[in-house]
N, C-alpha and C positions, 0 to 999 in steps of 0.2 A: 585522509580520511581512513580512520578507524573504524573495524567492523561497529555496527551498528550496536549499542547499550541493550541488553537483552531485557535487563530490570526498567529501564525506561519504557521499552517497547510492550512488556508486559502491563505497565500503569498506564501507560496512554490506552491499549488494547481494552481494558476494563472500565476505562469512562466513555470510551468511544465504542463498544460493543453494541449498544440498542441502537446507535446511527448504522451502525455498518449492517446489523438483522436486519432493517428499515429499507436498506438499497438493495439487499439481497433477497428479500420476501421473504423474510424469514420469522414463520410468528409463533414458535414457539420456545420454552426455555429450557427442556431434555438435556440439548447437550452444551450450556454455557460454556463449561470449562474446557470444552472441546475447541469451540467457535472461538474462545479468547486467546488460543495457544495457534490457533490459524492466523487472527486477525495480528497477532506481535508480530507473525511472520511475515505477513504482508504489510505492515509497518516497517521492520526491520529491511524487507526487498526495495519497499519503495525509500525510503533512507539513504540506503546504499546505492540506488541508482542515480538520486539526486544530488548524491554527495552533501547531504544535509545529517548534521547531527541530532537526532531526537531530544527535543525539549523535556524537561520534567513533568510538565502538565499540559493538558489538552489546549488550554487556553494559548498558551505559547507557542502552538502548531499552526501553521499556516493554514488555513482554510482549504485551499489547495491541493495539498498535501492530506490532507485528512481525507477528501475527496478520493483522491488516489488509493489512500490505502483502503475504501471503503470498497472501490472499484475492484483492487487488485484480492481482495478479501473473497467479493461476489465470483470471480473466476476460480477461485482455488476451492471455493467451496461448489461451484457449480460442474466442478470437474472431479472432485474426489472419490475414491473408491473404484465403482465399475467401468471407467473408462479403461481403453486400452494405452499403452505406452505411445500408442502412434497416434491416437485421437487426442491425447492430451495434449493442449498447447504451452510452450516453453514460454518462460519469461515474463513481462509485466503484461498486465491488458493494454491496450490500445491508447484508452485515458490517462493509465497511469503512465504511459511510456511517455506521452507527449508532455505532462505536466512534468516528467522527471527531468526531460530534456530542458524545458525552461531553465530548471536550476543549474543545470551545468553549462547553459551558455550555446547548446548547442543548437543552430541555423542551417535551413536549407535555401535562404535567401542568397543575395549577391555577396560577395564580400565586403567587407567596407574600407574603402578606399579614404587615404590620409590625404588632408588637403594641405 
């Protein structure tokens, strides 16, 4: 899996921004350029963690990965700026981690037994 395509991430972020802002309860348009960059970063984080190549359009992105990106965006937005390094969470949000694990085939259950 190569690094996520930044151009695709920016295109998807532009299409997904209003949904991500609603998820994060952001009701202003003052920072849309910065928020688009933050959402593109969240999309790239999720795509990398899920070992998934980002598609060219939002219609081709699975809904659960779009939700994971919105949740990751919300985590990044909530923890921007003023938080100290010690207080900032590392990695993906819990929801994004669980969704990405399904794409990687991670399981916490019993190993499959061959018949």
